[in-house]
Structure formats: structure tokens, C-alpha cells
Backbone bond lengths (Angstrom), bond angles and torsions (degrees), N, CA, C in turn:
res aa  C-N    CA-C-N  psi(-1)  N-CA   C-N-CA  omega(-1)  CA-C   N-CA-C  phi
1 M - - - 1.469 - - 1.536 108.40 -
2 K 1.332 116.36 147.57 1.459 120.26 -177.54 1.506 111.28 -70.70
3 S 1.297 116.72 173.99 1.471 122.35 -179.85 1.515 110.53 -59.11
4 P 1.350 119.24 139.78 1.470 120.83 176.37 1.511 115.38 -55.38
5 S 1.331 115.66 -27.75 1.474 118.61 179.27 1.523 110.79 -67.21
6 D 1.348 118.46 -15.38 1.463 123.57 179.08 1.510 113.60 -109.11
7 W 1.359 117.02 5.36 1.475 119.36 -178.60 1.502 110.60 -62.40
8 N 1.352 115.59 153.25 1.458 121.14 172.10 1.524 108.22 -131.36
9 E 1.305 117.18 -170.31 1.492 120.09 -177.73 1.505 111.61 -59.03
10 E 1.309 118.72 -39.84 1.465 120.62 179.85 1.512 112.46 -62.17
11 D 1.309 115.84 -36.34 1.486 119.62 178.15 1.543 110.35 -65.51
12 L 1.308 116.90 -39.89 1.480 120.07 178.17 1.538 109.17 -64.92
13 K 1.321 118.42 -42.66 1.450 120.93 179.13 1.553 111.85 -65.49
14 E 1.334 114.92 -31.84 1.450 118.93 176.43 1.549 110.45 -67.89
15 L 1.304 117.93 -37.77 1.472 120.20 175.29 1.520 109.98 -59.45
16 I 1.322 116.59 -42.06 1.468 121.52 179.43 1.512 110.13 -67.80
17 R 1.323 117.60 -46.96 1.458 120.64 -179.11 1.532 111.54 -58.02
18 L 1.313 115.87 -40.31 1.487 120.56 -178.74 1.521 111.64 -82.20
19 Q 1.372 116.28 -3.55 1.464 119.88 -175.80 1.536 110.29 52.41
20 Q 1.291 114.32 50.04 1.461 121.20 -179.31 1.540 109.98 -56.34
21 E 1.304 115.01 133.35 1.475 119.68 177.13 1.493 111.21 -93.20
22 E 1.336 114.27 145.05 1.439 118.69 174.48 1.547 110.49 -65.58
23 N 1.313 115.97 158.11 1.456 120.26 176.15 1.507 108.29 -153.10
24 V 1.297 117.61 -166.80 1.466 119.79 -175.38 1.508 113.49 -70.40
25 I 1.332 117.85 -12.35 1.449 119.80 178.58 1.518 112.37 -121.25
26 L 1.304 117.73 14.33 1.474 120.97 179.90 1.529 109.05 -148.61
27 D 1.325 116.70 133.36 1.455 121.83 -177.52 1.513 108.02 -141.52
28 F 1.362 117.56 140.85 1.433 122.97 176.01 1.508 110.83 -110.12
29 K 1.326 117.04 138.67 1.461 122.24 -179.98 1.514 109.73 -132.44
30 R 1.330 115.52 134.85 1.460 120.15 171.94 1.520 111.32 -67.14
31 A 1.330 115.34 162.22 1.473 119.20 178.69 1.525 111.41 -59.84
32 E 1.329 116.79 -29.16 1.466 121.07 -177.80 1.535 111.76 -66.75
33 S 1.335 117.38 -12.49 1.465 119.65 177.33 1.521 111.54 -69.35
34 L 1.346 116.47 -21.97 1.471 120.15 176.43 1.507 106.71 -94.87
35 D 1.332 116.08 110.39 1.432 122.63 -174.77 1.508 109.22 -152.33
36 G 1.345 116.22 153.31 1.465 118.73 179.54 1.497 113.95 -80.06
37 A 1.303 117.81 -4.60 1.482 120.78 179.36 1.532 109.96 -63.87
38 E 1.297 115.49 143.84 1.465 120.53 -178.79 1.541 111.88 -57.33
39 K 1.336 116.05 -40.41 1.449 120.09 -178.59 1.520 111.05 -63.55
40 K 1.327 117.73 -40.61 1.460 120.50 -179.92 1.520 110.90 -68.67
41 K 1.325 118.13 -37.11 1.458 120.97 177.95 1.534 110.64 -63.70
42 T 1.347 114.55 -39.88 1.466 118.72 178.31 1.521 110.39 -64.32
43 E 1.350 116.93 -40.22 1.454 120.50 179.65 1.527 111.09 -62.51
44 I 1.327 117.00 -38.01 1.471 120.14 177.39 1.515 109.91 -61.45
45 S 1.353 117.51 -45.02 1.462 121.61 -178.67 1.541 110.19 -65.91
46 K 1.320 117.45 -35.83 1.471 120.82 177.85 1.492 111.06 -65.05
47 D 1.320 117.23 -48.39 1.456 121.77 -173.86 1.535 110.88 -66.90
48 V 1.331 115.91 -46.53 1.450 118.75 -177.92 1.514 111.57 -66.61
49 S 1.333 117.53 -43.60 1.489 120.68 -179.24 1.535 109.58 -65.60
50 A 1.358 118.32 -34.96 1.451 120.29 -178.85 1.503 110.78 -64.43
51 F 1.345 120.93 -37.61 1.438 122.27 175.20 1.516 111.17 -63.95
52 A 1.325 115.75 -46.09 1.489 118.68 -179.91 1.517 111.32 -62.84
53 N 1.313 118.32 -36.35 1.455 121.37 -179.71 1.559 112.21 -75.86
54 S 1.304 116.96 -15.33 1.457 120.99 -178.86 1.548 109.46 -104.61
55 A 1.290 118.31 -118.94 1.457 121.09 -175.23 1.512 112.72 -106.00
56 G 1.353 116.64 11.80 1.468 118.97 -172.39 1.514 109.48 76.30
57 G 1.348 117.15 -179.79 1.449 119.62 -179.91 1.475 112.10 154.11
58 T 1.364 115.66 -162.69 1.444 123.72 -173.34 1.520 111.75 -133.43
59 I 1.327 115.37 133.92 1.446 122.08 172.55 1.512 107.31 -113.99
60 V 1.363 119.10 125.98 1.445 122.89 176.22 1.499 108.14 -104.55
61 Y 1.324 116.81 109.61 1.457 121.64 172.09 1.503 107.48 -88.59
62 G 1.345 117.15 104.52 1.434 120.21 -176.01 1.504 115.16 140.28
63 I 1.343 116.81 6.17 1.467 122.53 175.39 1.518 108.12 -126.80
64 A 1.322 116.06 131.20 1.447 121.59 -179.69 1.534 110.06 -96.98
65 E 1.326 115.81 141.99 1.463 121.06 176.15 1.538 109.52 -77.72
66 S 1.317 115.31 158.75 1.468 121.35 175.02 1.537 109.46 -69.33
67 K 1.322 116.01 140.07 1.462 119.67 176.87 1.506 111.28 -79.81
68 T 1.323 117.18 -25.60 1.472 120.64 178.94 1.543 111.73 -90.14
69 Q 1.311 116.02 -28.22 1.466 120.67 176.82 1.533 109.28 -127.03
70 P 1.301 115.71 81.44 1.471 119.53 -176.32 1.529 111.21 -52.22
71 H 1.344 114.80 143.93 1.472 122.12 175.69 1.530 112.12 84.76
72 F 1.335 119.26 -1.07 1.457 122.00 176.57 1.514 109.66 -103.69
73 A 1.335 117.48 135.30 1.461 121.28 178.48 1.521 110.07 -63.31
74 E 1.341 116.70 130.02 1.466 118.59 -177.42 1.526 112.94 -119.31
75 E 1.347 117.54 -45.31 1.456 119.91 -176.07 1.520 109.99 -158.77
76 L 1.326 115.76 162.82 1.424 121.40 176.54 1.530 108.87 -70.28
77 S 1.326 116.17 142.85 1.435 123.95 174.88 1.523 107.59 -130.31
78 P 1.332 118.13 76.84 1.447 123.16 -164.97 1.523 115.37 -65.18
79 V 1.290 114.62 148.05 1.464 124.06 179.92 1.524 108.53 -100.49
80 D 1.337 114.49 140.93 1.483 119.91 175.12 1.522 108.42 -86.54
81 P 1.333 119.06 107.94 1.479 120.41 -175.62 1.535 112.86 -70.14
82 K 1.319 116.81 -17.12 1.476 118.60 176.79 1.528 110.11 -74.01
83 K 1.304 115.68 -34.63 1.465 120.86 179.93 1.511 110.82 -83.61
84 W 1.330 116.07 -42.65 1.476 122.62 -176.86 1.507 109.63 -126.67
85 P 1.329 118.87 75.52 1.452 121.24 -177.35 1.534 112.03 -69.30
86 K 1.319 114.14 163.13 1.466 121.19 178.43 1.526 110.82 -53.87
87 E 1.332 116.55 -40.47 1.485 121.75 -176.88 1.531 110.16 -62.86
88 W 1.350 115.60 -35.74 1.474 118.63 178.42 1.516 110.56 -64.16
89 L 1.342 116.95 -43.20 1.461 120.81 178.98 1.538 110.76 -64.42
90 E 1.308 115.18 -43.98 1.479 118.64 177.51 1.512 112.02 -58.35
91 Q 1.343 115.27 -40.07 1.483 118.72 -178.24 1.534 110.92 -67.09
92 I 1.348 116.44 -39.11 1.479 120.72 178.22 1.525 108.74 -61.33
93 V 1.327 116.58 -48.03 1.477 120.43 -175.62 1.536 109.49 -65.61
94 N 1.310 117.89 -43.76 1.470 120.54 -173.95 1.531 112.68 -75.76
95 S 1.337 117.07 -27.60 1.483 118.29 -176.09 1.518 113.25 -95.89
96 R 1.289 118.66 -16.10 1.473 120.45 -173.79 1.524 113.69 -110.74
97 I 1.310 118.92 2.78 1.455 121.46 177.49 1.511 107.89 -123.20
98 Q 1.337 114.73 128.64 1.461 120.89 -178.08 1.541 110.38 -123.00
99 P 1.353 116.76 135.07 1.467 126.96 -14.36 1.522 110.18 -67.02
100 R 1.340 116.36 168.99 1.437 121.15 -179.26 1.538 109.58 -62.76
101 I 1.333 116.90 140.41 1.455 121.75 -179.54 1.530 109.84 -86.35
102 S 1.309 114.90 124.04 1.462 119.86 179.98 1.521 110.92 -83.71
103 G 1.331 115.27 143.16 1.449 119.47 174.49 1.504 118.36 87.48
104 I 1.306 118.23 5.07 1.474 120.60 176.32 1.516 109.46 -67.06
105 L 1.323 117.20 137.87 1.462 122.41 177.97 1.538 108.69 -129.72
106 I 1.316 116.85 131.95 1.451 121.46 177.60 1.531 108.34 -111.04
107 N 1.322 115.52 115.91 1.427 121.60 -179.47 1.556 108.63 -99.00
108 P 1.349 118.34 106.24 1.451 120.74 178.70 1.538 110.26 -83.18
109 I 1.299 117.72 126.51 1.449 121.89 -176.78 1.517 109.27 -113.16
110 S 1.312 117.92 114.19 1.444 122.28 178.73 1.525 110.57 -75.22
111 L 1.307 117.74 137.06 1.469 122.88 -177.19 1.545 108.78 -102.23
112 T 1.310 114.77 160.24 1.463 119.92 -176.45 1.526 109.47 -125.76
113 G 1.344 115.36 -174.61 1.463 120.14 177.41 1.509 111.15 64.83
114 A 1.327 115.66 -132.12 1.487 121.06 -177.75 1.495 111.72 -63.13
115 Y 1.332 115.80 -20.36 1.490 120.25 -177.16 1.546 112.53 -105.22
116 A 1.325 115.27 18.61 1.486 119.30 -179.46 1.507 109.29 -56.08
117 G 1.358 115.71 134.88 1.463 121.79 -179.20 1.524 113.11 91.40
118 L 1.331 116.28 -10.46 1.489 121.43 176.59 1.519 109.63 -105.82
119 C 1.293 116.40 175.09 1.495 119.14 -174.96 1.519 111.17 -154.20
120 A 1.308 113.31 177.32 1.487 123.46 170.19 1.527 106.82 -130.34
121 Y 1.319 115.78 149.02 1.455 121.76 177.50 1.494 109.37 -111.46
122 V 1.343 117.67 121.57 1.462 122.21 174.91 1.531 107.69 -102.57
123 V 1.301 116.26 110.62 1.447 122.02 -175.47 1.524 108.25 -98.33
124 C 1.334 116.21 114.26 1.475 122.12 -178.34 1.521 108.84 -99.32
125 I 1.329 115.93 119.99 1.464 120.93 -171.34 1.536 108.47 -119.20
126 P 1.294 118.80 120.77 1.469 120.89 176.91 1.525 111.97 -78.07
127 Q 1.330 116.83 156.16 1.461 119.42 168.84 1.516 107.66 -65.58
128 S 1.294 116.95 133.98 1.449 121.63 -177.95 1.497 112.08 -90.31
129 E 1.351 114.52 163.21 1.451 119.40 178.51 1.543 112.02 -93.27
130 T 1.325 116.04 2.30 1.469 120.98 178.69 1.529 107.29 -146.37
131 A 1.335 116.07 -177.94 1.503 121.03 176.24 1.494 110.52 -96.44
132 H 1.343 114.84 143.42 1.453 121.22 -176.90 1.546 109.40 -117.82
133 Q 1.338 114.21 140.83 1.460 120.27 -177.35 1.525 110.09 -102.96
134 A 1.342 115.95 134.23 1.449 120.67 178.00 1.507 109.48 -78.19
135 S 1.358 116.80 175.87 1.450 120.77 -173.63 1.542 113.00 -73.04
136 D 1.322 117.96 -10.20 1.483 121.65 174.15 1.509 111.78 -90.33
137 H 1.367 116.42 8.66 1.461 123.35 177.97 1.520 113.12 70.89
138 R 1.314 117.98 23.26 1.443 122.62 175.38 1.527 109.71 -116.76
139 Y 1.343 114.06 161.53 1.478 121.46 176.17 1.516 107.16 -107.96
140 Y 1.342 116.36 136.21 1.459 121.74 -178.02 1.503 111.65 -124.13
141 K 1.344 114.42 158.87 1.464 122.38 174.19 1.522 108.00 -135.04
142 R 1.334 115.77 162.65 1.445 120.32 173.51 1.509 107.70 -83.10
143 F 1.343 116.13 131.88 1.469 120.94 176.76 1.531 106.87 -147.87
144 N 1.352 115.58 127.90 1.448 120.60 -171.83 1.556 107.52 52.32
145 F 1.330 118.83 -117.05 1.453 120.97 -178.43 1.514 109.80 -113.19
146 E 1.298 118.29 20.60 1.459 119.98 -172.03 1.525 112.55 -128.67
147 S 1.321 112.91 167.85 1.486 121.34 169.72 1.530 105.42 -103.71
148 V 1.341 116.54 113.27 1.458 120.64 -175.70 1.542 110.35 -121.85
149 P 1.328 116.45 150.83 1.492 119.34 -177.70 1.519 110.84 -59.90
150 M 1.319 115.66 145.18 1.441 121.92 177.93 1.513 110.70 -88.98
151 E 1.300 117.50 148.53 1.448 121.89 171.77 1.487 110.52 -78.01
152 D 1.335 116.85 162.44 1.477 121.22 -178.23 1.511 110.52 -56.72
153 Y 1.336 117.59 -46.52 1.467 118.58 -177.12 1.510 112.73 -63.94
154 E 1.345 115.91 -30.12 1.472 120.37 179.13 1.540 110.76 -71.71
155 I 1.302 116.21 -38.30 1.456 119.83 175.95 1.519 109.83 -63.08
156 R 1.311 116.71 -44.67 1.463 120.12 179.24 1.524 111.90 -60.74
157 Q 1.338 116.24 -44.12 1.445 120.08 178.53 1.524 111.94 -62.22
158 T 1.316 115.88 -41.31 1.468 120.92 -178.99 1.515 110.43 -66.97
159 M 1.330 118.54 -42.25 1.429 120.57 178.44 1.526 112.19 -65.86
160 G 1.316 116.89 -22.48 1.455 120.23 -178.78 1.508 114.37 -95.81
161 R 1.326 118.50 15.15 1.480 120.97 -176.69 1.535 112.27 -56.36
162 T 1.323 116.34 -42.08 1.454 117.98 -174.81 1.512 111.00 -85.67
163 A 1.355 118.50 -8.55 1.462 121.34 -179.41 1.489 113.86 -104.49
164 R 1.336 116.90 -4.32 1.451 121.23 -177.16 1.525 110.31 -127.15
165 A 1.311 115.25 151.16 1.457 120.40 171.84 1.521 110.23 -69.25
166 A 1.320 117.21 151.52 1.461 121.42 176.13 1.531 107.61 -116.71
167 Y 1.360 113.57 153.96 1.464 118.93 -172.96 1.512 111.24 -134.35
168 G 1.290 116.51 149.46 1.448 125.15 167.27 1.501 109.09 -106.40
169 I 1.339 116.10 142.16 1.470 121.11 -176.26 1.497 111.70 -123.81
170 K 1.303 117.82 130.55 1.462 123.87 174.07 1.515 108.17 -117.88
171 V 1.334 117.10 124.01 1.460 120.56 -176.23 1.511 108.55 -103.10
172 E 1.306 116.94 138.02 1.477 122.07 -178.31 1.503 110.93 -134.69
173 P 1.346 119.29 134.00 1.461 121.54 171.79 1.500 109.78 -77.83
174 S 1.313 118.07 149.92 1.475 122.05 178.03 1.512 110.80 -145.03
175 Q 1.299 116.44 160.65 1.459 122.90 177.37 1.519 111.79 51.24
176 V 1.322 116.58 47.94 1.441 123.02 -179.27 1.543 110.04 -78.02
177 S 1.302 116.55 128.74 1.458 120.47 177.00 1.516 110.77 -140.67
178 E 1.344 116.94 158.70 1.455 121.20 -179.08 1.529 109.10 -130.75
179 R 1.315 114.80 138.23 1.477 119.34 178.64 1.523 108.98 -160.66
180 N 1.371 115.27 125.47 1.441 122.82 178.12 1.532 112.23 54.03
181 G 1.332 115.74 42.33 1.429 120.33 173.92 1.536 113.18 78.94
182 I 1.333 116.60 7.05 1.479 120.13 179.65 1.535 108.53 -118.13
183 K 1.285 115.09 131.47 1.480 119.34 177.54 1.536 107.64 -104.76
184 T 1.297 115.78 131.76 1.454 120.97 175.92 1.536 109.60 -116.15
185 F 1.290 115.95 149.39 1.462 119.47 -177.13 1.536 109.22 -163.45
186 Q 1.315 114.52 170.40 1.434 121.16 172.29 1.540 108.55 -124.82
187 L 1.309 116.66 159.88 1.443 120.57 175.83 1.529 110.98 -116.10
188 N 1.318 115.76 134.95 1.470 122.68 175.36 1.521 107.83 -119.70
189 C 1.287 117.07 163.40 1.466 118.07 174.17 1.520 109.70 -144.67
190 V 1.325 114.20 149.22 1.445 122.86 174.83 1.536 107.46 -107.44
191 I 1.334 115.61 124.31 1.485 121.09 -177.47 1.524 108.54 -109.98
192 Q 1.323 115.04 117.29 1.452 120.90 -177.84 1.522 111.52 -111.64
193 N 1.303 118.97 130.17 1.449 121.93 173.91 1.531 109.26 -66.31
194 T 1.366 117.75 123.61 1.458 120.42 -177.27 1.532 112.42 -116.42
195 S 1.308 117.15 13.61 1.490 120.42 -174.93 1.524 110.24 -121.56
196 E 1.303 114.92 175.41 1.480 121.16 176.73 1.518 111.97 -73.28
197 L 1.386 114.40 -28.24 1.455 117.73 -179.95 1.522 108.98 -81.23
198 L 1.312 115.83 152.84 1.465 121.86 -176.38 1.542 110.79 -104.29
199 G 1.330 114.49 127.44 1.447 119.25 178.43 1.516 111.31 -101.85
200 R 1.306 115.77 140.35 1.476 120.02 178.38 1.538 107.94 -126.39
201 D 1.328 113.91 165.16 1.480 121.16 178.21 1.524 109.99 54.08
202 V 1.306 117.83 46.41 1.475 122.99 -175.81 1.519 108.94 -77.27
203 S 1.364 116.30 133.80 1.451 120.85 176.14 1.530 107.29 -143.31
204 A 1.295 117.82 173.97 1.464 120.50 -178.19 1.529 109.77 -149.15
205 V 1.338 115.13 155.61 1.461 124.06 172.70 1.513 106.43 -132.05
206 I 1.345 116.90 135.86 1.456 119.40 -179.79 1.519 107.47 -112.84
207 F 1.363 115.98 144.74 1.448 123.29 178.28 1.506 107.27 -116.45
208 L 1.350 115.81 126.19 1.460 122.61 -178.95 1.526 111.14 -132.01
209 P 1.338 119.21 156.24 1.465 121.10 176.18 1.542 111.37 -55.46
210 D 1.300 117.94 138.06 1.453 122.79 -176.64 1.540 112.65 -53.46
211 H 1.333 116.51 -40.51 1.451 120.09 -166.39 1.528 112.25 -71.51
212 I 1.338 119.48 -13.85 1.442 118.18 -179.62 1.522 112.63 -101.75
213 I 1.312 118.86 -1.36 1.446 122.96 -179.82 1.505 109.07 -94.41
214 L 1.325 117.02 125.90 1.477 119.41 -179.13 1.510 112.76 -63.00
215 Q 1.351 116.18 -38.53 1.464 121.21 179.13 1.515 108.30 -130.85
216 P 1.313 118.07 84.44 1.478 120.37 -176.35 1.525 111.50 -63.95
217 D 1.304 114.49 149.64 1.445 121.57 175.90 1.532 108.04 -74.64
218 D 1.355 115.88 151.61 1.472 119.64 178.99 1.532 110.43 -69.59
219 Y 1.334 115.83 -20.62 1.481 119.51 -179.42 1.531 107.91 -83.96
220 R 1.347 115.75 115.77 1.460 121.57 -177.46 1.526 109.96 -127.38
221 I 1.323 115.25 146.90 1.452 120.77 176.19 1.520 108.07 -137.80
222 T 1.324 115.92 165.45 1.481 121.97 177.68 1.503 109.33 -103.62
223 I 1.338 116.10 123.43 1.469 121.56 176.89 1.508 106.82 -126.95
224 E 1.308 118.43 124.21 1.473 123.47 177.41 1.512 110.11 54.82
225 G 1.334 116.86 37.25 1.468 121.87 175.78 1.509 114.90 79.16
226 A 1.312 118.80 3.81 1.469 122.37 179.66 1.516 110.95 -117.20
227 S 1.346 117.67 154.52 1.426 122.34 -179.44 1.540 109.68 -86.14
228 Y 1.307 115.28 125.73 1.467 122.24 179.62 1.524 110.70 -118.57
229 S 1.304 115.16 147.31 1.449 122.34 175.34 1.499 109.16 -121.39
230 R 1.325 118.50 154.95 1.444 121.74 -174.55 1.501 111.49 -103.08
231 I 1.360 114.95 153.35 1.431 121.85 170.60 1.538 106.94 -130.70
232 P 1.302 118.52 110.27 1.475 119.60 177.70 1.519 109.71 -66.31
233 G 1.309 116.77 144.26 1.447 122.56 179.62 1.498 112.58 -93.09
234 T 1.322 115.46 151.92 1.452 122.83 174.80 1.503 107.96 -118.16
235 W 1.340 116.29 120.15 1.464 119.13 -178.05 1.515 108.88 -101.81
236 I 1.335 114.27 145.33 1.474 119.49 177.57 1.506 107.26 -126.77
237 Q 1.321 114.90 154.54 1.468 119.83 173.99 1.512 109.25 -93.21
238 S 1.301 116.19 145.28 1.459 121.30 -172.55 1.518 111.75 -81.91
239 S 1.336 117.22 -13.11 1.485 119.25 -177.19 1.513 109.50 -117.57
240 R 1.306 115.33 135.05 1.457 120.02 177.35 1.509 110.18 -135.94
241 D 1.284 116.51 145.21 1.491 120.08 -178.58 1.537 107.86 -128.89
242 K 1.317 113.36 110.16 1.477 119.05 -179.84 1.514 111.93 56.40
243 G 1.336 114.81 40.62 1.462 118.89 176.12 1.493 114.04 80.28
244 T 1.325 120.08 -0.89 1.453 121.10 -179.81 1.525 109.18 -110.46
245 A 1.330 117.53 130.27 1.443 121.31 -179.36 1.510 111.19 -65.05
246 I 1.308 117.18 136.40 1.450 122.75 178.12 1.515 108.72 -91.94
247 D 1.340 117.67 138.03 1.443 120.81 176.91 1.512 108.75 -71.85
248 L 1.334 115.62 118.06 1.444 120.61 -177.07 1.528 110.19 -85.72
249 H 1.307 113.86 155.64 1.465 119.25 174.08 1.523 109.34 -61.93
250 P 1.343 120.36 141.37 1.470 121.72 -172.45 1.520 113.40 -65.52
251 V 1.312 120.84 -11.24 1.488 119.04 175.08 1.550 110.96 -94.04
252 T 1.329 116.39 -1.97 1.475 118.75 174.65 1.522 109.08 -68.64
253 P 1.330 118.57 132.14 1.487 118.88 179.03 1.497 112.86 -57.76
254 Y 1.324 115.38 139.77 1.449 122.07 173.90 1.523 107.24 -95.04
255 R 1.337 116.11 135.30 1.460 119.70 173.71 1.514 108.14 -107.42
256 V 1.336 114.92 121.76 1.478 119.48 -175.70 1.520 107.99 -114.71
257 F 1.316 114.87 133.91 1.446 123.14 179.76 1.548 110.54 -108.00
258 F 1.318 115.07 128.73 1.474 120.68 172.72 1.518 106.77 -102.53
259 E 1.356 114.98 104.69 1.461 118.99 -163.16 1.509 116.79 -78.78
260 R 1.327 118.33 -16.75 1.463 117.50 -177.92 1.510 110.92 -77.54
261 E 1.339 116.39 144.22 1.447 120.94 -177.33 1.530 111.08 -80.34
262 L 1.344 113.67 146.57 1.455 121.19 175.05 1.525 108.17 -114.23
263 R 1.324 116.75 162.65 1.453 118.75 -178.39 1.529 110.44 -152.21
264 F 1.319 114.86 153.24 1.461 121.62 168.37 1.499 108.01 -159.15
265 G 1.362 116.40 157.97 1.462 121.15 -178.10 1.480 113.05 -80.87
266 L 1.344 115.70 137.54 1.434 120.07 178.66 1.539 113.45 -68.98
267 S 1.306 115.42 -17.78 1.477 119.07 -179.95 1.516 111.23 -77.00
268 L 1.329 118.39 -10.78 1.424 121.20 178.69 1.536 110.25 -73.43
269 P 1.321 118.90 144.14 1.466 119.23 178.77 1.536 108.78 -70.89
270 P 1.337 116.34 158.61 1.458 118.05 177.68 1.553 110.36 -56.28
271 S 1.296 116.40 136.48 1.452 119.85 179.97 1.516 108.09 -148.37
272 H 1.306 114.95 171.98 1.467 121.13 -178.67 1.523 109.01 -98.08
273 L 1.320 115.39 130.23 1.454 121.86 178.11 1.512 108.62 -110.69
274 R 1.284 118.65 119.23 1.462 122.44 178.00 1.527 109.07 -91.21
275 V 1.283 114.97 127.84 1.459 120.84 172.34 1.514 107.75 -125.02
276 F 1.315 116.60 153.10 1.473 121.89 -178.67 1.508 110.26 -124.99
277 I 1.299 118.21 131.91 1.437 122.86 -177.81 1.531 110.60 -119.49
278 R 1.288 116.28 127.31 1.456 122.00 172.36 1.538 108.54 -101.57
279 V 1.326 115.40 130.76 1.461 121.41 178.68 1.523 108.14 -109.46
280 Y 1.300 116.59 134.42 1.474 122.40 178.93 1.530 108.99 -121.07
281 D 1.321 115.65 150.96 1.473 119.81 170.29 1.521 107.87 -141.28
282 Q 1.336 116.17 -160.09 1.464 118.63 -174.79 1.503 112.60 -64.50
283 F 1.322 117.99 -16.30 1.476 121.56 179.47 1.521 113.36 -92.55
284 G 1.336 117.73 -3.49 1.481 120.09 -175.18 1.537 109.88 108.72
285 L 1.356 114.89 -144.53 1.464 119.32 179.91 1.535 109.37 -69.73
286 A 1.343 114.89 121.14 1.455 120.79 -177.03 1.526 111.68 -93.36
287 Q 1.317 116.70 -43.17 1.470 119.72 179.27 1.540 110.41 -166.11
288 T 1.345 113.60 162.59 1.439 120.40 172.87 1.537 107.65 -120.86
289 T 1.291 116.84 132.58 1.458 121.82 -175.38 1.527 110.32 -126.97
290 R 1.327 115.72 135.16 1.475 120.95 173.86 1.527 107.43 -98.15
291 V 1.329 115.85 131.78 1.481 120.85 176.59 1.515 106.52 -120.41
292 L 1.313 117.35 132.65 1.447 122.01 179.81 1.518 108.68 -110.45
293 L 1.345 116.20 120.07 1.444 122.29 -179.55 1.500 109.34 -108.22
294 A 1.338 115.01 146.04 1.470 120.54 174.02 1.534 107.96 -100.07
295 T 1.284 118.26 118.52 1.462 122.14 179.43 1.546 106.71 -104.09
296 P 1.357 118.52 155.31 1.455 126.38 4.73 1.511 114.28 -89.30
297 N 1.317 119.18 7.41 1.449 121.29 -179.18 1.536 115.17 -80.36
298 L 1.284 114.80 -10.38 1.474 121.85 -179.49 1.539 112.07 60.86
299 E 1.276 117.60 31.55 1.469 121.59 177.51 1.501 108.88 -76.46
300 I 1.343 115.98 136.78 1.454 121.39 177.62 1.537 107.25 -80.53
301 V 1.311 117.05 109.13 1.454 120.96 -177.94 1.524 110.78 -80.93
302 S 1.291 117.46 -49.73 1.439 119.36 178.83 1.529 109.53 -161.09
303 S 1.326 114.54 162.95 1.444 121.21 178.87 1.525 106.93 -140.76
304 E 1.287 119.07 134.84 1.465 120.45 178.11 1.513 110.92 -139.73
305 Q 1.324 113.97 136.82 1.459 120.36 177.98 1.509 107.15 -85.73
306 L 1.308 116.27 139.00 1.455 121.53 176.65 1.531 108.47 -108.62
307 P 1.336 118.28 129.47 1.423 127.17 9.33 1.508 114.42 -92.49
308 Q 1.376 119.90 -1.29 1.468 120.31 176.66 1.506 109.73 -75.90
309 V 1.353 115.91 81.34 1.446 118.80 -169.35 1.492 112.46 -74.21
310 G 1.406 111.69 153.45 1.446 120.08 176.75 1.472 112.24 -100.59
311 S 1.291 117.18 -133.92 1.440 117.86 -172.31 1.514 114.24 -101.18
312 S 1.316 117.33 8.43 1.461 118.59 -178.95 1.496 110.05 -67.09
313 R 1.358 118.04 143.86 1.437 122.44 179.59 1.537 109.87 -112.70
314 H 1.248 118.32 23.03 1.440 120.79 -174.23 1.534 113.47 -97.19
315 A 1.288 115.02 170.50 1.447 119.72 -171.53 1.515 113.37 -59.67
316 G 1.321 115.57 156.49 1.442 120.50 -173.76 1.526 112.79 -75.66
317 I 1.289 115.11 169.75 1.473 122.35 -178.54 1.509 108.82 -103.72
318 S 1.328 116.96 131.68 1.444 119.12 174.48 1.510 108.91 -74.42
319 P 1.363 117.73 151.31 1.455 119.92 -178.28 1.519 110.67 -64.77
320 F 1.298 116.23 138.04 1.468 120.88 177.59 1.524 109.07 -152.72
């Protein structure tokens, strides 16, 4: 589908026909969401700032969700542009979010037929280079289908986007073996610099549920109500010259090995295993990433950087 900034009425109808589901970069709002009430204005500032603080995205004011299948596009919910003009929405966004978000575009789509004279507003929000505060003096992010308050560490990470290198993480199982109904394995990850800034001295620590680690670390924390233990990673360089490690260019992927073995029973039904990876570089903590694995096949279901969340719909991570 073309860019939301170029959508027209047919594109909105296509979203409805396909029963498009909301996600971290797409949100549907009924016409009633645009209102002069203070509470509604605050909600607008929360939703728009949450997208900017996360991965950017699109809010469609003018599509109603299904009542039987929440978060799925069901029908048009047209906006009266005479009562709530585009300029009014722009003024709410620009005056109630601090600092002002650069690059927001509002695409007004005129409707026809039974809705002639009415419209929908497609608000295109870029990912910002800093954190933005809503009119209730809080900072929000997109999570699942909601705008939720950000933790202090998430705000700090978001504000440091332009001052820190960013990384992409690929997790791989290795040394998988089976014996007596128990599968053991290790996890490795490849860390790739994905930003204009260059990161050096990159390392990683992985946090996993205690019960699957053969030799848990004494350092334990609580994440999402469960006890997690850490495994520090050991990174190696892929090139060596006469036994001496060569200093690699900082955009060369780092391969990190988590050496302790993990285990789970093959008799267990397939389930999702959440692991959390902290990446460090010469500046300190660079990012925290949630990785969702499907066991017992060890398939990588999804990976999301916090607070720049991806498409995972799972519970949030407590600060650690």
C-alpha cells in the first residue's frame, strides 16, 4: 500500500475490507475522539506524542474499530470538517506537545456518497530524535495498541537517540542437543550498528527465566513478575592475524556468545519464551531489546527494541 500521506477514500475502504488490525505504527480513532473537551485534547496529545517517542506511525481519525473484534477496522466514522477543521487538529498537536514535533503531516481525506461533505484525517507522525511530553506532563510510548507512560530509563534512551549509536540484534540458537526428553542449547546474537553514529567496545548481557538456565547467575531481578537471571556475553572478532585480534571497523557486526547452557523439556507444549538483551558500547547502556522465542523449536518470533518498540503485543518490561 502507498504512503499514508497519499491515501484517499478508497485506501480507507480497503483497510476496512481487509479488516486491518491496529499495531504499534497504526491506530484507528472514531470521529468522537476529536472533541473540544479537555480530556479529549489531552488524549490527542498522548497518542500523537507516543508515536513520535516510539517508531513513528499513523493515526486515522475517521475509522471505527470492530466492537466484536477490538482493534480491527470495521467502518468509517466520518469527521465534520466544519466543526473540527484540519487547522484545529494541527493547533492541538502543536500547542499541547512539548517540544513541538517536526515533520507531522495531516492528510485530510474527503468522503463521498452518504458521507459527502465529511472527511477523515490521516495523521502521519515521524519517529522523533528526542522525547516529547504530552499536555498532562507525562511521556508516552506505543505499546500493544495503547499509549502508555514511559519509564525514566526509556525517556533517557529516547532523548539520547541522536547522541548514541543504535543497533539491530539477531538471536541464534547454537549447540542444540536432546537427551532423555530434555533439549539443551545456547543462545548467541549478532549485533549490527544501524545508525550513523559508530559504536565501539560493544558487549551484551542476556536475561532469561531462572528455571531454564543450568547454572543461574547469583544476580537476579524481577521482570514482568518472573525471576530472571543474567548471562554476560563474550564477543569475539571474526578476523585474527598471527593469533592477535584485529581491531574491526565499528560498523562490523559483533558476534556475542552466551556460554551457559539452557534447557527445557521436549514434552512441554510449544510456548513463547521472553528473553531480554542489554547492549552496551563505549557510552554505556545503548539499548534494551525484548526477543520472543517459540519453544521447543527455538524459532525467533519477534524482536523489539525498547523503547523503540516493534510489533510485539506482549506485556511490558519493568525497568531494570
